[in-house]
KOLDO-970509 format. One record per residue (C-alpha): z, x, y negated; residue in three letters. Coordinates in pm, 1 decimal. Each point is the difference from the previous one (the first is absolute). Layout:
! KOLDO-970509
         pz         px         py   residu
          Z          X          Y      ALA
...
***
This chain:
! KOLDO-970509
         pz         px         py   residu
        0.0        0.0        0.0      MET
      -84.0      126.4     -347.9      SER
      235.7      -22.7     -297.1      ASP
     -291.7       41.6     -245.1      ARG
       -3.5     -287.7     -247.3      LEU
     -237.2      134.3     -267.6      PHE
     -367.6       76.5       46.7      GLN
        1.2      262.8     -275.0      ASP
      172.3       81.2     -330.5      ARG
     -186.4     -262.5     -200.8      ARG
       91.6     -258.9      260.8      ASP
      363.1      107.7      -40.4      ALA
      -25.3      -42.3     -376.3      GLY
     -112.8     -359.1       44.6      ARG
      305.7      -61.4      217.6      ALA
      227.0       99.8     -289.1      LEU
     -156.6     -233.9     -254.1      VAL
      196.1     -305.5      109.8      GLY
      328.9      177.2      -74.8      ARG
     -119.7       90.3     -349.5      LEU
     -164.2     -326.6     -110.0      GLU
      240.7      -57.6     -288.4      ARG
     -154.1      302.2     -174.6      TYR
     -350.8     -151.7        0.0      ARG
     -164.1      -13.9     -345.4      ASP
      306.2      157.1     -165.7      THR
     -113.4      214.2     -296.2      PRO
      259.0      278.2       25.5      ASP
      -51.5       72.1      372.9      VAL
     -176.9      314.3      121.5      ILE
      -60.4       99.7      363.1      VAL
       -2.7      366.8       98.7      VAL
      -73.1      158.3      335.7      GLY
      136.5      327.6      130.4      LEU
     -304.8      207.6       98.7      PRO
     -168.3        0.8      212.1      ARG
       91.0     -261.2      258.5      GLY
      187.0     -224.5     -243.0      GLY
     -300.9      -60.7     -223.8      VAL
     -192.2     -235.0      239.5      PRO
      323.2     -198.0       42.2      VAL
       56.2      -14.8     -375.8      ALA
     -363.9      -98.5      -61.0      TYR
       33.5     -323.3      198.4      GLU
      325.5      -85.0     -177.3      ILE
     -148.0       65.9     -344.7      ALA
     -312.1     -207.9       66.7      VAL
      200.8     -294.4      135.3      ALA
      252.8        8.6     -287.2      LEU
     -267.5       57.1     -265.1      ASN
      187.0      310.4     -113.2      ALA
     -124.3      346.5     -102.0      PRO
       -8.4      270.1      268.7      LEU
       87.3      363.8      -45.9      ASP
      139.7      284.0      201.6      THR
      325.1      192.8      -20.6      PHE
       -2.6      341.5      161.4      LEU
      291.7      163.4      175.3      VAL
      -12.5      348.3      155.2      ARG
      276.6      124.9      225.4      LYS
      155.6      336.1      -83.2      LEU
       42.6      160.7      339.6      GLY
      292.5      235.2       57.4      ALA
     -111.8      364.7       52.8      PRO
      -56.9       70.1      368.7      GLY
       64.4     -365.2       83.2      ARG
     -271.8     -182.3     -190.0      GLU
       59.6     -323.2      190.4      GLU
      346.1      -20.1     -165.2      LEU
      -14.0     -133.6     -356.4      ALA
      207.6      187.5     -256.3      MET
     -139.3     -240.9     -256.9      GLY
     -317.0     -164.3     -126.1      ALA
     -222.6        6.1     -306.1      ILE
     -151.3     -323.3     -125.1      ALA
     -262.1     -114.0     -248.9      SER
       90.7       93.7     -355.0      GLY
      158.7      328.6      107.5      GLY
      327.8     -160.1      106.9      VAL
      188.2      217.1      251.7      ILE
      263.3     -145.4      233.4      VAL
      212.8      255.9      188.0      LEU
      209.8      -33.2      315.6      ASN
      307.1      197.7      -99.6      GLU
      151.9      -17.9      348.6      ASP
     -299.9      181.6      150.5      VAL
      -22.0      249.4     -285.3      ILE
      366.3       95.9       18.5      GLN
       12.2       -8.4      379.7      GLY
     -296.2      240.2       29.2      MET
       96.2      197.5     -313.8      LYS
     -349.5      -35.1     -145.6      ILE
      -30.0      198.8     -325.2      PRO
     -132.5     -167.9     -319.4      PRO
     -309.9      221.0      -14.5      GLU
     -110.7     -122.1      346.7      VAL
       45.9     -358.4     -109.1      ILE
     -200.4       65.2     -315.4      GLN
     -280.6      175.5      188.9      GLU
      -23.9     -283.9      254.9      THR
        6.8     -264.4     -272.6      ALA
     -279.3      175.2     -194.0      GLU
     -217.0       27.0      312.5      ARG
       47.1     -361.0      100.0      GLU
      -32.3     -107.6     -363.4      GLY
     -345.5      155.7      -20.3      ARG
     -108.1     -190.1      311.7      GLU
      149.2     -319.0     -140.4      LEU
     -190.0       41.7     -326.0      LEU
     -322.9       70.8      189.9      ARG
       31.7     -319.2      201.1      ARG
      112.2     -206.7     -297.7      GLU
     -302.5      116.6     -199.6      LYS
     -232.3      -73.4      290.1      ALA
      144.0     -345.9       63.6      TYR
       29.9     -111.6     -362.4      ARG
     -349.3      122.9     -105.8      GLU
       84.2       21.4     -368.7      GLY
      213.5     -314.2      -17.2      ARG
      332.3       57.7     -181.1      PRO
      325.4      -21.4      195.8      PRO
      157.7     -345.7       -9.6      PRO
      297.1      -80.2     -220.0      ASP
      281.3     -129.9      222.8      PHE
      252.4      -64.9     -277.5      THR
      130.6     -356.3        8.2      GLY
     -231.6     -100.5      285.0      ARG
       60.6     -121.2      353.1      THR
     -136.2      271.7      227.8      VAL
      -89.5      -92.9      358.2      ILE
      -11.5      321.9      202.5      VAL
     -183.8      -20.6      332.3      ALA
      -41.3      235.4      292.7      ASP
     -145.7      -48.8      349.5      ASP
      345.4       29.6      155.5      GLY
      320.0      199.4       -7.4      LEU
      174.8      212.8      257.2      ALA
      277.5      194.8     -173.5      THR
     -110.3     -127.3     -341.1      GLY
       28.3      341.9     -171.5      ALA
     -320.6      -34.4     -204.1      SER
       82.8     -355.9     -105.5      MET
      349.3      103.3     -108.7      ARG
     -154.8      269.1     -219.1      ALA
     -250.4     -247.5     -141.1      ALA
      270.8     -250.9      -89.6      VAL
      215.1      266.3     -166.5      GLU
     -299.3      130.6     -194.7      ALA
     -108.9     -347.2     -108.3      LEU
      350.3      -77.3     -127.5      ARG
      -46.7      270.1     -261.7      ARG
     -288.1     -201.9     -147.0      HIS
      243.3     -288.4      -71.2      ARG
     -182.2     -284.3      178.2      PRO
      142.5     -353.2      -11.7      ALA
       18.0       -7.6      381.4      ALA
     -117.6      195.6      303.7      ILE
     -114.8     -195.3      304.9      VAL
      -69.9      201.5      316.4      VAL
     -238.3     -164.3      249.1      ALA
      -86.7      143.2      341.8      VAL
     -150.8     -156.0      315.0      PRO
      230.5      176.3      249.4      ALA
      319.7      204.2       -8.6      ALA
      326.2       39.0      191.0      PRO
      262.0     -251.5     -106.7      GLU
      233.1      283.0     -106.7      SER
     -264.6      152.0     -229.4      THR
      -68.8     -340.7     -154.5      CYS
      369.4      -31.5      -79.9      ARG
       19.7      349.5     -151.1      GLU
     -306.7      -42.8     -221.3      ILE
      108.7     -353.3      -85.3      GLY
      322.9      138.9     -144.3      ALA
     -205.0      215.6     -240.1      MET
     -272.4     -249.0      -95.2      ALA
       40.5     -336.7     -171.4      ASP
     -172.5     -169.8      293.3      GLU
     -102.0      120.0      345.5      MET
     -270.3     -178.4      199.8      VAL
      -41.7      109.5      361.9      CYS
     -252.8     -217.0      184.0      ALA
      118.2      116.0      342.7      THR
      284.7      212.6      134.4      THR
     -105.4      101.4      353.7      PRO
      281.2       93.3      236.3      SER
       -3.1      261.8      130.9      PRO
     -197.5      156.7     -285.3      PHE
     -218.4      274.8      147.2      LEU
     -254.6       72.7     -273.6      ALA
     -175.4     -170.5     -291.3      VAL
     -333.3       20.8      182.8      GLY
      131.4     -209.4      289.3      ARG
      -28.2     -309.3     -222.4      SER
     -377.5       48.7      -45.3      TYR
     -308.7      -25.3      216.1      TRP
     -191.2      222.4     -244.2      ASP
      214.0      271.7     -158.0      PHE
     -267.1      256.0      -83.8      ASP
       82.4      223.8     -292.5      GLN
      -92.0     -141.3     -340.2      THR
     -235.1      236.3     -184.5      THR
       -6.8       95.4     -368.3      ASP
     -335.1     -178.4      -28.5      GLU
      148.9     -324.8      131.7      GLU
      282.9       21.2     -251.9      VAL
     -250.1       54.0     -281.9      GLN
     -217.4     -291.4      114.0      ASP
      292.6     -240.8       18.5      LEU
      128.9       94.7     -345.3      LEU
     -350.2      -37.0     -149.0      ARG
      -57.4     -335.5      174.2      THR
      333.6     -140.5     -115.0      ALA
      -71.0      106.5     -358.9      SER
     -349.4     -156.4        3.3      ARG
      134.3     -323.8      152.1      SER
      255.1      -42.9     -275.9      ARG
     -258.1       75.4     -269.5      GLN
     -230.6     -260.2      157.7      ALA
      281.1     -253.0       21.3      GLY
       -5.3      -23.1      379.7      THR
      300.3       49.1      221.8      GLY
      171.6     -236.3      240.4      SER
     -190.2      -89.5      314.3      ARG
      218.2     -310.5       57.2      GLY
     -267.1     -242.1     -123.1      SER
     -250.6      145.7      248.5      THR
      238.2      -49.8      290.0      GLU
       78.1     -356.5     -101.3      VAL
     -371.5      -72.0      -35.8      ALA
      -60.4      126.0      355.6      ALA
      272.9     -230.1      133.5      VAL
     -140.0     -300.4     -188.0      ARG
     -350.9       70.5      124.2      LEU
       85.1       24.3      371.1      GLU
      297.0     -239.3       35.3      ALA
      -54.9     -284.6      246.7      LEU
      156.7     -344.7      -54.4      PRO
      302.2     -124.5      191.2      THR
      176.4     -335.6        8.2      GLU
      379.7       27.1        3.7      GLU
      -47.1      354.1      127.3      GLY
     -239.9      -93.0      280.6      VAL
     -353.7      147.6      -10.4      PRO
     -306.6     -208.8       71.4      ARG
      -66.8      -24.0      369.8      GLU
     -314.0      215.1      -16.5      GLU
      183.5      272.2     -195.7      ASP
      297.9       -0.1      237.2      LEU
     -214.3       15.4      312.2      PHE
     -223.0      273.4     -143.3      GLU
      309.6      205.0      -82.5      LEU
      150.7      -49.5      346.4      VAL
     -327.3       51.7      188.9      GLY
       66.0       84.4      363.4      ASP
      338.7      162.0      -65.0      ALA
      260.5      -54.2      270.6      ARG
      298.4       50.4     -230.5      PHE
       32.9     -153.9     -345.9      VAL
      312.5      116.5     -183.7      LEU
       87.2     -223.6     -296.0      ILE
      266.7      124.8     -236.6      GLY
      217.4     -131.1     -279.6      GLU
      128.0      165.3     -316.8      ALA
      340.0     -164.6       46.0      SER
      195.2     -169.4      277.7      HIS
       53.6     -310.3     -210.8      GLY
     -324.6     -120.2     -163.2      THR
     -133.9     -344.0       91.3      HIS
     -366.5       76.8      -62.8      GLU
        0.6      305.6      226.6      PHE
      148.1     -198.1      289.9      TYR
     -221.4     -304.0      -57.1      GLU
     -329.2      188.9      -38.2      ALA
       79.2      217.6      301.1      ARG
       77.1     -305.2      212.6      ALA
     -319.0     -178.6     -103.6      ARG
     -215.7      305.7       67.6      MET
      165.1       39.5      339.8      THR
      -73.4     -363.9       92.2      ARG
     -368.8       60.7      -72.2      ARG
       -3.7      314.7      210.4      LEU
      170.1     -175.9      292.1      ILE
     -219.6     -310.8      -14.0      GLU
     -335.6      160.6      -70.4      GLU
       18.5      366.8      103.7      LYS
      206.7      -12.5      318.2      GLY
      312.2      180.6     -121.5      PHE
      276.1      -65.9      251.0      CYS
      319.4      158.0     -136.4      ALA
      197.1       35.5     -321.3      VAL
      224.7      310.9       -2.2      ALA
      249.5       -1.7     -285.2      VAL
      252.9      228.6     -167.2      GLU
      286.5     -172.1      180.0      ALA
      238.3       74.1      285.6      ASP
     -150.8      -31.6      347.2      TRP
      245.5     -247.4      161.5      PRO
        9.4     -234.3     -300.8      ASP
     -379.4      -13.4      -21.8      ALA
      -30.4      -44.6      376.9      TYR
      213.9     -312.5      -23.2      ARG
     -269.3     -135.2     -232.9      VAL
     -266.3      117.3      246.0      ASN
      160.6     -204.4      277.1      ARG
        2.2     -305.4     -225.8      TYR
     -365.2       22.9     -105.9      VAL
      -95.3       28.4      368.4      HIS
      204.2     -307.3       91.1      GLY
      272.5      194.9      178.0      ARG
      366.7       53.6      -79.6      GLY
      266.8     -241.7     -116.2      ASP
      -99.3      -57.7     -363.7      ASP
     -138.2     -343.4      -83.6      ALA
     -125.1       78.2     -352.4      THR
     -139.0      290.4     -199.1      ALA
      317.5        6.7     -209.4      GLU
      214.6       41.0      310.9      GLU
     -226.4      279.5      125.2      ALA
       54.3      187.2     -327.5      LEU
      380.4      -15.8       28.6      ARG
       -1.0      331.1      184.3      GLY
      -60.0      171.3     -334.7      PHE
      365.8       35.3      -92.2      GLU
       -0.5      359.0     -125.2      ARG
      -42.9       76.9     -372.1      PHE
     -242.3      -78.1     -155.5      PRO
      -37.2     -341.9      164.1      THR
     -249.7     -126.9     -260.2      TRP
     -264.7      247.3      117.6      MET
      -69.8     -225.6      297.9      TRP
      211.2     -310.0      -63.4      ARG
     -210.7     -130.4     -286.0      ASN
     -222.0     -304.7      -47.8      THR
     -329.8      186.2       42.0      VAL
       95.2      158.7      334.0      VAL
      144.8     -335.3      115.5      LEU
     -334.1     -172.3      -64.7      ASP
     -195.3      281.0      165.8      PHE
      215.0       -3.7      316.5      VAL
      -37.0     -379.3       21.0      ALA
     -377.2       37.1      -38.2      TRP
      -11.4      271.6      266.0      LEU
      178.1     -228.8      247.3      ARG
     -246.1     -280.8      -76.5      GLU
     -293.9      236.8       39.6      HIS
      125.5      117.0      340.2      ASN
       70.7     -356.4      112.4      ASP
     -358.8      -95.2      -84.4      ARG
     -124.1      290.5      212.0      ALA
      164.0     -155.2      307.2      GLY
      -49.4      220.4      303.6      ARG
     -251.2      227.1     -173.4      GLU
      231.9      299.7      -31.0      GLU
     -258.6      217.0     -174.6      ARG
      -11.9     -242.6     -293.3      ALA
      374.3       24.1      -62.8      LYS
      178.1      236.8     -235.6      ALA
      345.1      156.6       11.0      GLY
      261.6      121.4     -247.3      PHE
      166.6      340.8       46.4      TYR
      235.3      237.9     -182.6      GLY
      -59.1      368.7      -68.1      LEU
      333.8      116.9     -139.8      ASP
      301.9      169.4      156.9      LEU
      318.5     -110.5     -173.4      TYR
      108.7     -241.0      274.9      SER
      212.1      233.9      211.8      LEU
      244.9     -251.8      149.8      HIS
     -241.4     -296.7       11.7      ARG
     -245.6      216.3      195.2      SER
      275.9      108.3      239.9      ILE
       78.2     -367.6       61.8      HIS
     -366.8      -73.2       79.4      GLU
      -23.0      284.8      253.0      VAL
      316.2     -108.8      181.7      VAL
      -98.3     -369.8       -7.7      ALA
     -336.1       74.9      163.4      PHE
      156.7      214.4      271.3      LEU
      263.6     -262.5       77.3      GLU
     -283.0     -238.6       88.4      ARG
     -202.3      239.4      215.4      VAL
      240.8      272.8      121.3      ASP
      378.0      -51.4      -49.6      PRO
       81.6      347.4      131.7      ARG
     -234.4      156.6     -254.5      ALA
      165.2     -216.7     -265.6      ALA
      337.0      147.0       91.9      ALA
     -141.3      352.0      -36.2      ARG
     -141.9      -91.1     -341.5      ALA
      331.5     -141.9     -121.4      ARG
      175.7      318.2      110.7      GLU
     -245.8      224.5     -185.5      ARG
       -5.8     -209.2     -316.8      TYR
      382.1      -14.8       -1.7      ALA
      -23.1      337.8     -170.0      CYS
      -59.1     -187.3     -327.1      PHE
      321.3     -198.6       46.9      ASP
      199.7      318.7      -55.8      HIS
     -101.2        9.7     -367.0      HIS
      185.9     -206.9     -254.5      ALA
     -186.4     -248.9     -215.4      GLY
     -223.0     -158.9      260.4      GLY
     -330.8       68.0     -175.6      ASP
     -265.2      270.1       -9.7      GLY
      111.0      147.2     -332.8      ARG
      356.4       46.1      127.4      SER
     -130.7      169.7      313.0      TYR
     -230.3      224.2     -204.3      GLY
      276.2      104.9     -237.8      PHE
      233.9       84.5      285.2      ALA
     -264.2      188.3      200.6      ALA
     -128.2      194.6     -301.5      ALA
      345.7      126.6      -90.0      PHE
      128.8       68.4      350.0      GLY
      235.3     -297.2       20.0      ALA
     -133.7     -111.3      336.6      GLY
     -232.3       92.8      282.1      GLU
     -370.6      -68.5      -73.7      PRO
     -158.5     -254.7      233.6      CYS
     -343.2      164.2       13.4      GLU
       10.7       90.2      370.0      ARG
      113.7     -347.7      105.9      GLN
     -278.9     -186.9     -182.9      VAL
     -267.1      235.6      137.5      VAL
      135.7      -45.1      354.5      ASP
       -2.4     -377.7      -37.7      GLN
     -359.7      -10.9     -120.4      LEU
     -107.8      221.8      290.9      ALA
      190.4     -219.4      248.4      ASP
     -170.8     -314.6     -129.0      LEU
     -345.5      156.6       12.0      GLN
       63.3      134.2      350.5      ARG
       53.3     -353.6      136.3      HIS
     -261.4     -174.7     -215.6      ALA
     -264.4      -45.9      269.1      LEU
      257.8     -140.9      239.7      GLU
      107.3     -266.3     -252.4      TYR
     -356.5     -110.4      -75.5      VAL
      -98.4      -23.7      367.6      ARG
      306.4     -206.9       71.6      ARG
      -22.1     -252.9     -283.8      ASP
     -362.1      -13.4     -117.5      GLY
     -181.1      -34.2     -328.3      ILE
      279.9     -146.4     -214.3      LEU
      226.4      288.9       93.5      THR
     -275.9      238.0     -110.5      GLN
       47.4     -126.0     -356.9      ASP
      377.8        0.7       25.2      GLU
       -2.5      346.8      156.3      LEU
     -206.0      126.4     -292.3      PHE
      254.7     -156.5     -235.2      HIS
      286.7      168.6      186.0      ALA
     -174.7      339.0        7.4      GLU
      -74.5      -20.3     -369.4      GLN
      360.5     -101.1      -65.5      SER
      112.8      310.1      190.9      ALA
     -240.1      215.3     -204.6      ARG
      142.8     -158.0     -314.5      THR
      354.7       88.5      109.3      VAL
     -113.6      359.3       51.5      LYS
     -169.5       13.6     -340.6      ALA
      289.7     -173.6     -177.2      ALA
      251.2      242.9      149.7      GLU
     -199.1      293.5     -138.7      GLY
      -60.8     -170.4     -333.7      TYR
      363.7      -81.7      -68.1      TYR
      108.0      345.3      115.5      ARG
     -243.2      164.5     -245.0      MET
       34.1     -230.9     -299.4      MET
      316.0      166.1     -137.9      PHE
     -135.7      354.0       13.9      SER
     -381.0        4.2       30.3      GLU
     -156.9     -268.6     -219.9      LYS
     -359.8      115.4       45.0      VAL
       47.7       32.2      376.0      SER
      147.3     -349.9       26.3      SER
     -284.8     -147.0     -209.4      TRP
     -256.3      178.2      217.8      ASN
      172.4     -111.6      320.2      LEU
      -24.2     -356.7     -126.2      ARG
     -368.7       37.9      -89.1      GLY
      -83.5      151.8      337.4      ARG
      196.4     -270.3      180.1      HIS
     -195.8     -270.6     -184.7      MET
     -327.6      170.6       90.1      ALA
      114.0       45.2      360.2      GLY
       96.0     -368.0       22.4      THR
     -344.3      -96.5     -128.9      LEU
     -157.7      225.8      264.7      ASP
      215.3     -150.0      276.3      ALA
      -78.8     -353.9     -112.7      LEU
     -373.9       73.7       -1.4      ALA
       19.7      146.7      350.5      GLU
      202.3     -295.2      131.7      HIS
     -238.3     -258.0     -147.7      LEU
     -298.6      191.4      137.6      THR
      147.7      -26.4      351.1      ARG
       82.3     -369.2      -47.8      ARG
     -331.3     -102.3     -156.4      ARG
     -242.2      237.7      168.4      GLY
     -137.9      131.0     -330.6      ARG
      131.0      190.5     -304.7      PRO
      185.1     -235.4     -236.8      PRO
      -41.9      -41.9     -374.1      ARG
      332.3       15.1     -184.1      ILE
      114.0      -78.2     -355.7      VAL
      294.9      200.8     -134.9      VAL
      230.2     -120.4     -279.3      TRP
      208.6      268.9     -170.1      ALA
       81.9      144.4     -340.8      HIS
     -263.2      201.1     -187.2      ASN
      214.7      310.0       58.7      SER
      -55.1      -42.7      375.3      HIS
     -358.7     -128.9      -10.7      VAL
     -153.5      241.9     -251.7      GLY
      -93.6      349.3      120.1      ASP
      294.7      226.3      -92.3      ALA
     -221.2      310.1       -5.5      ARG
     -128.9      -92.4     -347.7      VAL
      336.0      -83.5     -157.1      THR
      276.9      224.2     -125.5      GLU
      191.6      -89.3      318.5      ALA
     -220.8      258.5      171.3      ALA
      166.9      272.2     -206.8      ALA
      329.5     -106.7      158.3      ARG
     -148.0       29.7      347.5      GLY
      -10.2     -375.2       62.3      GLU
     -232.3     -180.4      239.7      VAL
      -50.6     -374.7       29.2      ASN
     -170.0     -271.8      201.7      LEU
     -320.3      -10.3     -207.3      GLY
      -60.3      371.6       36.6      ARG
       71.0       -6.5      375.5      LEU
     -223.8     -304.4       51.5      ALA
     -291.6      174.9     -170.8      ARG
       53.3      310.1      211.9      GLU
       37.3     -185.8      330.1      ARG
     -270.9     -261.1      -58.4      TYR
     -260.5      162.9     -226.0      PRO
     -245.8     -258.1     -127.2      GLY
      187.6     -280.0      177.0      GLU
      262.2      -87.0     -261.7      CYS
       -2.2     -137.5     -353.8      ARG
      280.7       50.1     -249.5      LEU
       39.1     -269.7     -267.6      ILE
      255.0       27.6     -282.5      GLY
      130.7     -244.0     -259.9      PHE
       96.4       67.3     -362.8      THR
      146.3     -208.7     -281.1      THR
       62.4       58.9     -369.1      TYR
      297.8     -228.2      -76.1      ALA
      178.7     -317.7      106.5      GLY
      303.7      -54.1      222.8      ALA
      121.8      123.7      337.4      VAL
      266.5      -91.6      253.9      THR
      218.8      307.1       36.6      ALA
      359.3      117.8        5.8      ALA
      172.6      218.6     -257.4      GLU
      143.0      221.1      274.8      ASP
      -47.5       45.5      374.0      TRP
      167.6     -285.3      184.9      GLY
       33.4     -215.7     -311.7      GLY
     -104.5     -364.3      -40.5      PRO
     -357.9      -96.5      -72.7      ALA
      -73.5      -48.4     -368.0      GLY
     -308.7     -108.0     -192.1      ARG
      -66.7      287.0     -238.6      VAL
     -261.3       52.1     -267.5      ARG
     -243.7      282.1       71.2      VAL
      -53.6      219.2     -303.7      ARG
     -356.4       49.8     -122.2      PRO
     -143.4      304.6      176.0      ALA
       38.8      339.5     -163.0      LEU
     -281.7      128.0     -216.0      SER
     -218.0      241.4      195.3      GLY
       67.6     -172.7      332.6      SER
     -263.1     -148.3      227.4      ILE
      150.5     -342.6      -69.2      GLU
      -40.0       43.7     -376.7      ALA
     -361.9      108.7       42.2      LEU
      -81.2     -302.2      218.0      LEU
      181.1     -227.0     -246.8      HIS
     -220.2      136.0     -278.1      GLU
     -306.2     -118.0      191.8      ALA
       99.2     -346.2     -120.4      GLY
      -47.2     -212.2      314.8      ASN
      292.4     -198.0      140.1      LYS
      -81.6      116.9      353.4      GLU
     -273.5      185.6      187.6      PHE
      -91.6      216.0      298.9      LEU
     -119.7      359.9      -16.9      LEU
     -163.1       87.8      331.3      SER
      -57.7      370.5      -48.6      PHE
     -283.3       25.3      250.7      GLY
     -194.4     -240.0     -222.4      LEU
      135.1      126.8     -332.6      ALA
      -93.4      368.7      -41.1      PRO
       61.0       12.3     -376.0      GLN
      341.6     -164.5       26.1      ALA
       84.7      226.9      292.8      ALA
      -82.5      305.1     -209.0      GLU
      204.3     -137.8     -289.5      ALA
      301.8      -63.1      223.9      LEU
      -16.7      323.1      199.2      ARG
      206.7      221.2     -235.4      PRO
      378.9      -20.5       52.8      PRO
      173.3     -273.5     -197.9      ARG
      338.9     -159.2       -2.2      LEU
       28.5     -285.6      248.5      GLU
      286.7     -248.5       20.0      ARG
      190.0      -66.8      322.2      ALA
      280.2     -257.8        5.7      ILE
      185.8      -38.3      326.9      GLY
      290.4     -237.3       62.2      VAL
      199.8      153.0     -287.4      VAL
     -138.6      -12.3     -354.3      TYR
      152.1      201.8     -285.3      ARG
     -202.8      -70.1     -315.7      PRO
      227.5      211.9     -221.5      ARG
      -94.9      314.6      194.0      THR
     -345.2     -118.3       97.3      GLU
     -190.2      327.1      -48.8      ARG
      237.7      198.6      220.3      GLN
       68.6     -276.3      251.8      SER
     -334.4     -171.2       50.1      HIS
     -297.0      223.9      -84.6      TYR
     -182.4      280.5      176.9      LEU
     -332.2      176.3      -52.7      HIS
     -287.6     -101.2      225.1      ALA
     -378.6       12.9       29.2      ARG
      -56.0     -372.3       39.1      VAL
     -368.1       15.3      100.0      ALA
       83.8      236.3      287.7      ASP
      333.6     -160.6       84.5      GLN
     -161.1     -337.6       82.6      PHE
     -340.3     -131.2      103.2      ASP
       48.9     -289.1     -241.3      ALA
      249.2     -125.9     -258.0      VAL
       68.8     -358.1     -106.6      ILE
      144.4      -27.4     -349.7      HIS
      185.6     -313.5     -112.5      ILE
      101.0       46.5     -361.3      ASP
      304.0     -228.8      -11.2      GLU
      197.9      -96.0      308.3      THR
      308.8     -202.9       89.7      ARG
      294.8       45.7      231.6      ALA
      -26.9      -98.4      365.9      VAL
      227.6     -293.5       83.8      GLU
      275.7       74.9      252.8      PRO
       96.3     -266.8      252.0      LEU
      359.9       48.4     -114.1      GLU
      -13.3      -27.2     -379.3      ARG
      317.0      127.7     -163.5      THR
      126.6     -121.6     -335.4      ALA
      -96.5      338.4     -142.6      GLY
     -355.3      -39.2      125.3      TRP
      -25.2     -354.5     -137.8      GLU
      114.1      110.9     -344.2      GLU
     -223.4      305.9       -6.9      GLY
       55.7      296.0     -228.0      GLU
      150.6      -59.5     -342.1      VAL
     -253.7      124.6     -260.0      PRO
       93.6      342.6     -126.6      GLU
     -111.5      255.1     -253.4      THR
     -115.5      295.5      203.1      TYR
       98.4      350.6     -106.0      PRO
     -281.4      213.3     -136.6      THR
       55.1      283.3      248.4      GLY
      -45.3      -22.2      375.2      VAL
***
């Protein structure tokens, strides 16, 4: 997996624009790039903000005999910044410092003359100076630049870089008035690891960019935003309540076996409703036979039994009562209730034609104890002795206080109890070892129930690992979850192939963060994988990834994990985000199918901020809590934008949800 988010330096500059939008068309702003690699970054910022571009040179003063160690730096204007600790520690005499400074000063003047081509140096006094580089490692050159710029008495210094270690961002941020780091990869190995193309920038390229920026301002041209919006308007396809026309939907899906449909929040009515309506069309007219959702396996399988006319539930509402774990509104809401009722009716109409029926399955792994119950319940019906062995193995979890997965994980992570990893692996192997015997004994119905039991045992295994990792290895636990979801989808496809005699077509419902390809988001810099990426790798050409976006409205969400459902206003999307760009297109809703929209795809390929609201929404810290950088046109095969949306309606509507959010005056900073 690659952690490269930016195509090249200019691409990285475009990714920074969204964080600097408030400086657009501000007369006293100037953008400077540290040569040479910072100039392409600064160019894109200057063009987007309609600000002048210049360069600010910094040359390191290498310590004698150890040139890689900076004893100071010389910057544009002849400003010298010295590192007294290095000078005193190495006992470097003043004449050596002077000789080095004169040598590097001559090279600085040569480059400055070549780059500026007769243009006078800029006046920074009283201006807001945005200083850009292509990335920071130790930040030595940027520290020197900031110190040197301070001597020109600017109104403010804003440092903007595409990638840097979090520690360096903090250090530079303490010196500057504002620090903008687009990404902070961890572990940070090198600046170049964030780029696909990190070839050295030449003097000629620096000269060309400075000339071009100067000519553009003289000609009155600058921001490319209007061009991007025009491309979206030109190639947008109509939708009705988020649902594309049948011909557009079917052309997008083609002969794909897996259609992954996302959502930008876990609590937006239009996302749920449009997804359900599209899925009905795919089941009725394109032979899709399963809906796999971001929900716990045993709870979803209870629904699956109901829609197939099995189990004890008499209504769709009863079938959804298994969803007791927070957040209940994700699946116990009016849209899912109607869809499950429709799915039962559809299957009833199919009668004995099994191939025409469709099922409902869960992909997630949180249900540790519910999955244990399902394994034991199955074995009690078919093999009581095996059930006794399972109870004995799973009793390991009873030794941990709290009775839930988080309590087990906390105890196991900090050595407060024996991990249960060996027991869950042994139980899964035991079940698989006797699988053929159970099917031969009890026939076709047991084949389905055996698959359910095996998948429950796999879920126990995955949940044990997830909860054990979640307190110490956040990336590892996220990746375990993503791989488990992908593995469940694989297992479901294999099971349905055996049952139906042909490869199935499956719709997946999950959040955009699971559905979109993580390789083209900043999550890749953190080493994260997800379902969308794994689906593309495992089924090349056979899957479609569809995302949703919205600009403003309301959402059902909690203030904190485990809290009650509330109906909360969604703030208008941040300037520079994909949502703001799509809002500017002016249509209430539309589809961008990137295979049919080459201009829009090109416009949406550079990294931009993208909003992701889960089950918790914190509007007061929205930028930090709910946005990440992503290449939308590569993240998804298509995006459906609905400009204003409303909250999904839970089956259990609390007083807080009924009242909704009290109108507030939002703070200016996020």
